[in-house]
C-alpha positions as CSV (number, residue, x, y, z in Angstrom):
1,M,0.0,-19.2,9.5
2,A,0.5,-18.6,5.7
3,R,-3.1,-19.9,5.1
4,S,-4.3,-17.6,7.7
5,R,-2.5,-14.6,6.2
6,R,-4.0,-15.4,2.8
7,L,-7.5,-15.3,4.4
8,V,-6.9,-12.1,6.1
9,Q,-5.6,-10.6,3.0
10,I,-8.8,-11.6,1.1
11,L,-11.0,-10.2,4.0
12,F,-9.2,-6.9,4.0
13,G,-9.4,-6.8,0.2
14,L,-13.1,-7.3,0.3
15,F,-13.4,-4.8,3.1
16,F,-11.6,-2.2,1.0
17,L,-14.1,-2.8,-2.0
18,F,-17.0,-2.7,0.4
19,L,-15.9,0.8,1.7
20,F,-15.2,1.9,-1.8
21,L,-18.7,1.1,-2.9
22,R,-20.0,3.1,0.0
23,A,-18.5,6.4,-1.3
24,R,-21.6,7.4,-3.3
25,Y,-24.7,9.4,-3.3
26,P,-26.6,9.5,-0.9
27,Y,-23.7,9.2,1.5
28,E,-24.2,7.2,4.6
29,V,-21.9,7.9,7.6
30,N,-22.6,5.0,9.8
31,I,-19.5,3.3,8.4
32,P,-17.1,6.0,6.9
33,S,-16.1,5.2,3.4
34,D,-12.6,6.5,4.1
35,L,-12.1,4.0,7.0
36,M,-9.5,2.0,5.1
37,L,-7.6,5.1,4.3
38,R,-7.2,5.7,8.0
39,F,-5.2,2.5,8.2
40,S,-2.3,4.2,6.4
41,P,0.7,4.3,8.7
42,L,1.9,7.5,7.0
43,A,-1.4,9.5,7.7
44,P,-1.0,10.3,11.4
45,V,2.7,11.1,11.0
46,F,2.1,13.7,8.2
47,Y,-1.1,15.0,9.8
48,F,0.7,15.7,12.9
49,I,3.5,17.5,11.2
50,D,0.9,19.7,9.4
51,T,-1.3,20.5,12.4
52,L,0.6,19.5,15.6
53,H,-2.4,17.6,16.5
54,L,-3.2,13.8,16.3
55,P,-6.9,13.2,16.0
56,L,-8.4,9.8,17.1
57,F,-10.1,9.1,13.8
58,F,-6.5,7.8,12.8
59,W,-6.9,5.1,15.4
60,P,-6.3,2.2,12.9
61,A,-3.0,3.6,11.9
62,I,-2.0,4.5,15.3
63,L,-2.6,1.0,16.4
64,I,-0.6,-0.3,13.5
65,L,2.4,2.0,14.4
66,F,2.1,0.8,18.1
67,L,2.1,-2.9,17.2
68,T,4.8,-2.9,14.6
69,P,7.8,-3.0,17.1
70,F,6.1,-6.2,18.6
71,L,4.8,-7.9,15.5
72,G,7.0,-6.5,12.7
73,R,5.7,-5.3,9.3
74,F,2.5,-7.3,9.6
75,F,0.6,-4.5,7.8
76,C,2.5,-5.0,4.6
77,G,2.0,-8.7,4.6
78,W,-1.5,-9.0,6.0
79,V,-3.5,-5.8,5.5
80,C,-2.2,-3.6,2.5
81,P,-4.5,-4.1,-0.5
82,L,-1.8,-2.9,-2.8
83,G,0.5,-5.6,-1.4
84,T,-2.1,-8.2,-1.9
85,S,-2.6,-7.1,-5.5
86,L,1.2,-7.3,-6.1
87,D,1.2,-10.9,-4.7
88,I,-1.5,-11.8,-7.2
89,A,0.3,-10.0,-10.0
90,S,3.6,-11.8,-9.1
91,H,1.9,-15.1,-9.6
92,I,0.5,-14.1,-13.0
93,I,3.6,-12.4,-14.2
94,K,5.9,-15.1,-12.9
95,S,8.3,-12.9,-11.1
96,P,12.0,-13.9,-11.0
97,S,13.5,-15.7,-8.0
98,N,15.3,-14.0,-5.2
99,K,18.6,-15.2,-6.7
100,R,17.9,-13.7,-10.1
101,S,16.5,-10.5,-8.7
102,A,19.2,-10.1,-5.9
103,R,20.8,-7.2,-7.8
104,W,17.9,-4.9,-7.1
105,A,18.4,-5.3,-3.3
106,K,20.9,-2.4,-3.5
107,F,17.9,-0.1,-4.0
108,R,16.3,-0.8,-0.8
109,W,17.6,2.5,0.5
110,V,15.4,4.4,-2.0
111,K,12.2,3.9,0.0
112,F,14.0,5.5,3.1
113,G,15.0,8.3,0.9
114,I,11.5,8.9,-0.4
115,L,10.2,8.9,3.3
116,S,12.9,11.3,4.4
117,G,12.3,13.7,1.4
118,A,8.6,13.6,2.0
119,L,9.1,14.3,5.7
120,L,11.3,17.3,4.9
121,L,8.9,18.7,2.4
122,A,6.0,18.3,4.9
123,V,7.8,20.5,7.4
124,F,7.5,23.2,4.7
125,S,3.9,22.5,3.9
126,L,4.7,20.7,0.6
127,N,2.5,17.7,0.6
128,I,3.8,14.9,-1.7
129,W,3.5,11.8,0.6
130,G,-0.1,11.1,-0.7
131,Y,1.3,10.4,-4.1
132,F,3.4,7.4,-2.7
133,D,1.0,6.2,0.1
134,P,-0.1,2.6,-0.9
135,L,-3.7,3.0,0.2
136,A,-4.1,6.3,-1.6
137,I,-2.5,4.6,-4.7
138,M,-4.9,1.6,-4.5
139,T,-7.9,4.0,-4.2
140,R,-6.8,5.9,-7.3
141,F,-6.4,2.7,-9.2
142,T,-9.8,1.6,-8.2
143,T,-11.5,4.9,-8.8
144,V,-10.0,5.8,-12.1
145,L,-9.1,2.2,-13.7
146,F,-10.7,-0.8,-12.0
147,Y,-14.0,0.2,-11.1
148,P,-15.0,2.2,-14.4
149,L,-13.8,-0.7,-16.5
150,F,-15.7,-3.3,-14.3
151,A,-18.9,-1.2,-14.4
152,L,-18.7,-0.7,-18.1
153,F,-18.2,-4.3,-18.9
154,S,-20.7,-5.6,-16.5
155,N,-23.3,-3.1,-17.7
156,Q,-22.9,-4.2,-21.2
157,V,-23.1,-7.8,-20.2
158,L,-26.3,-7.4,-18.3
159,I,-27.9,-5.2,-20.9
160,G,-27.1,-8.0,-23.4
161,A,-28.5,-10.6,-21.1
162,T,-31.8,-8.8,-20.8
163,K,-32.3,-9.1,-24.6
164,V,-32.0,-13.0,-24.4
165,P,-35.5,-14.4,-23.8
166,A,-34.2,-17.3,-21.8
167,L,-32.2,-15.0,-19.4
168,E,-34.7,-12.1,-19.3
169,S,-36.5,-13.1,-16.1
170,I,-33.2,-13.4,-14.3
171,A,-31.2,-10.6,-15.9
172,Y,-33.6,-7.7,-15.1
173,P,-33.6,-8.3,-11.3
174,V,-29.7,-8.6,-11.4
175,Y,-29.5,-5.5,-13.5
176,D,-31.7,-3.6,-11.2
177,W,-29.6,-4.6,-8.2
178,F,-26.4,-3.7,-10.0
179,K,-27.7,-0.2,-10.8
180,A,-28.8,0.3,-7.2
181,V,-25.9,-1.1,-5.3
182,V,-22.7,-1.4,-7.5
183,M,-23.2,1.4,-10.0
184,P,-26.0,3.8,-8.8
185,E,-24.5,6.8,-10.7
186,N,-22.8,7.5,-14.1
187,Q,-19.0,7.1,-14.0
188,P,-16.9,10.2,-14.3
189,H,-14.5,10.6,-17.2
190,L,-11.2,11.9,-15.6
191,L,-8.3,13.4,-17.4
192,E,-5.8,11.7,-14.9
193,V,-6.7,8.2,-16.5
194,F,-3.7,8.1,-18.6
195,S,-1.2,9.4,-16.0
196,I,-2.7,6.8,-13.4
197,L,-2.6,4.1,-16.1
198,L,1.1,4.7,-16.6
199,L,1.6,4.5,-12.7
200,F,-0.3,1.4,-12.7
201,V,1.8,-0.3,-15.5
202,F,5.0,1.1,-13.7
203,I,4.2,-0.4,-10.3
204,F,2.8,-3.7,-11.4
205,G,5.4,-4.0,-14.3
206,L,8.2,-3.8,-11.7
207,E,7.0,-7.3,-10.6
208,K,9.0,-8.5,-13.7
209,L,12.3,-7.4,-11.9
210,S,11.4,-9.0,-8.5
211,R,8.6,-9.9,-6.3
212,R,7.0,-6.9,-4.5
213,F,9.6,-4.6,-6.1
214,W,7.5,-1.5,-4.9
215,C,7.3,-2.9,-1.3
216,R,11.0,-3.8,-1.2
217,N,12.5,-0.6,-2.7
218,L,10.1,2.3,-3.1
219,C,7.2,2.3,-0.6
220,P,7.6,5.0,2.1
221,A,5.0,3.3,4.3
222,G,7.1,0.2,4.3
223,A,10.1,2.2,5.1
224,L,8.5,3.8,8.1
225,L,7.2,0.4,9.4
226,G,10.7,-1.1,8.6
227,F,12.2,1.6,10.8
228,L,10.0,0.7,13.6
229,S,10.6,-3.0,13.1
230,Q,14.3,-2.6,13.6
231,F,13.7,-2.8,17.4
232,R,11.6,-6.0,17.4
233,F,10.3,-8.2,20.1
234,Y,9.1,-11.0,17.7
235,E,11.6,-13.0,16.0
236,R,12.1,-16.0,13.6
237,I,14.0,-18.8,15.1
238,V,15.7,-21.6,13.1
239,G,16.4,-24.7,15.1
240,E,19.4,-27.1,14.8
241,S,17.3,-29.6,12.7
242,C,17.5,-27.2,9.7
243,P,18.9,-29.1,6.7
244,V,19.9,-25.7,5.0
245,C,17.9,-26.5,1.9
246,N,17.5,-22.7,1.3
247,R,13.7,-23.2,0.5
248,C,12.9,-20.4,3.0
249,Q,15.3,-18.1,1.2
250,V,13.8,-19.0,-2.1
251,E,10.2,-18.4,-1.0
252,C,10.7,-15.1,1.0
253,K,8.6,-12.5,-0.8
254,M,10.9,-9.7,0.5
255,N,14.3,-11.4,0.0
256,A,14.8,-10.8,3.9
257,I,16.7,-14.1,4.3
258,P,20.3,-13.8,3.1
259,E,21.4,-16.5,0.7
260,G,23.3,-19.3,2.6
261,K,22.5,-17.7,5.9
262,V,19.0,-19.2,6.5
263,K,19.3,-18.6,10.3
264,E,19.4,-14.8,9.8
265,T,16.5,-12.5,9.0
266,N,16.5,-8.9,7.9
267,K,13.9,-7.6,10.4
268,V,13.5,-4.4,8.7
269,E,12.4,-6.1,5.4
270,C,10.5,-9.1,6.8
271,I,6.6,-8.7,6.3
272,E,5.5,-11.6,8.5
273,C,4.1,-13.6,5.5
274,F,5.3,-16.9,7.0
275,S,6.1,-18.2,3.5
276,C,9.4,-19.5,5.0
277,S,7.8,-21.7,7.6
278,E,5.2,-22.9,5.2
279,K,7.8,-24.2,2.8
280,C,10.0,-25.6,5.4
281,P,10.4,-29.5,4.8
282,P,7.9,-31.5,6.8
283,N,10.7,-33.7,8.1
284,A,12.6,-30.7,9.5
285,K,10.1,-27.9,10.4
286,S,12.9,-26.1,12.1
287,I,11.5,-22.6,11.9
288,T,9.5,-21.2,14.9
289,Y,8.6,-17.7,16.1
290,R,8.8,-16.3,19.6
291,F,8.7,-13.1,21.6
292,R,11.8,-11.8,23.4
293,R,11.9,-9.9,26.6
294,K,14.1,-7.3,25.0
295,P,14.0,-5.9,21.4
296,Y,16.9,-6.8,19.1
297,Y,18.3,-4.4,16.5
298,S,18.5,-4.7,12.7
299,K,20.0,-1.9,10.8
300,P,18.1,-0.4,7.8
301,D,19.7,-0.3,4.4
302,F,20.2,3.5,4.6
303,A,23.7,4.8,4.7
304,R,24.6,8.3,5.9
305,R,25.6,9.3,2.4
306,Q,22.3,8.4,1.1
307,F,20.5,10.2,3.8
308,L,22.5,13.5,3.2
309,G,21.9,13.1,-0.5
310,T,18.1,12.8,0.1
311,M,18.1,15.9,2.4
312,A,20.1,17.9,-0.2
313,A,17.7,16.8,-2.9
314,G,14.7,17.8,-0.8
315,A,16.2,21.2,0.2
316,T,16.8,21.9,-3.5
317,T,13.2,21.0,-4.3
318,I,11.9,23.3,-1.6
319,G,14.0,26.1,-3.0
320,L,13.0,25.5,-6.7
321,L,9.4,25.3,-5.8
322,S,9.4,28.5,-3.8
323,I,11.0,30.6,-6.5
324,G,9.6,28.8,-9.6
325,L,6.0,28.2,-9.1
326,P,3.6,31.1,-9.6
327,H,0.9,31.6,-7.1
328,K,-2.3,29.8,-8.2
329,S,-5.2,32.0,-8.9
330,E,-8.6,30.9,-7.7
331,S,-10.9,29.6,-10.5
332,A,-14.5,28.9,-10.5
333,R,-13.6,25.8,-12.5
334,Q,-11.9,24.2,-9.6
335,I,-13.9,21.4,-8.0
336,R,-13.7,20.7,-4.2
337,P,-15.7,18.3,-2.2
338,P,-18.7,19.7,-0.3
339,G,-17.7,21.0,3.1
340,A,-14.0,21.3,2.1
341,I,-11.8,23.3,4.4
342,P,-10.1,26.5,3.3
343,E,-8.0,26.1,0.1
344,N,-4.5,26.1,1.5
345,E,-5.4,23.7,4.4
346,F,-7.1,21.5,1.9
347,L,-4.1,21.3,-0.4
348,D,-1.9,20.5,2.6
349,R,-4.1,17.6,3.8
350,C,-5.3,16.2,0.5
351,I,-3.7,12.8,-0.3
352,R,-4.8,12.8,-3.9
353,C,-6.7,9.5,-3.4
354,L,-9.6,10.7,-5.7
355,E,-12.1,8.9,-3.6
356,C,-14.1,12.2,-3.4
357,V,-14.8,12.0,-7.2
358,R,-16.1,8.4,-6.8
């Protein structure tokens, strides 16, 4: 299953890039370029809060939310492109083991605090959830950092190749295809590049503290799916042949297996990566998975005091924003996508993914 998971991660990553490249002029609507953004588990929840309406174009996210109580946080382990990128970064950076990074487990409640605060602010039409949405974050990184750098580097390499007589006959067709498919327009220069670069360094730099630090402690989408996963029908079973070698606990990406208690699983944190069963010794193979007729409960790491503190911080933020921010005056310099809805509604629904500037 772990190999299947890696294959699915690669396929969804390629699908994300395919859709990203389709966000260009002239725009073709047969496959929407924002289809991957519709997989965000947060999108239908906050859209419903804003409009009291749940459109069917969020069907991928609705399907994920429906399946999560049965299959757990499979979106985080199999689908999310940011999670896949963090897995790759973890191998490159050499993230510390679960034992060395165990001290960060006490911050798991933060992601529930971010989700609760975002929900409270959304009730008062203050949209911040898009800044924390993993799919919106990955789209911002790709739009502002990855794609422009790749296009610049590739363009210079291909131009250089056309000047080499031995490569000229091959380089020109490749260059023409590159300009037509990969980079049909000039890349925009965005002022946000430095702030987004800092966010990129922050999120990926956290891998030096623990594997998937963002997913474990900060991601509100993971918090929402974790909340739904606490009543799960699908469970990890450790048989009597288990030698208690702790390899499953060591390999767990989310530190969802308590040290010394390999038969237990934190259902809220498990992302169904199957790394535990993959590393189970061949002579034991004691880990299996099965469905239960009734769900079983696993409590999230979010105490009442932390919840009340989050609500107080959210209420304070609402008050400060309502009295401290001047009304924005309309300016002819503001850029909005063609066909954008009225300004107030646009600001409420925009998730700041920056795909429109692609």
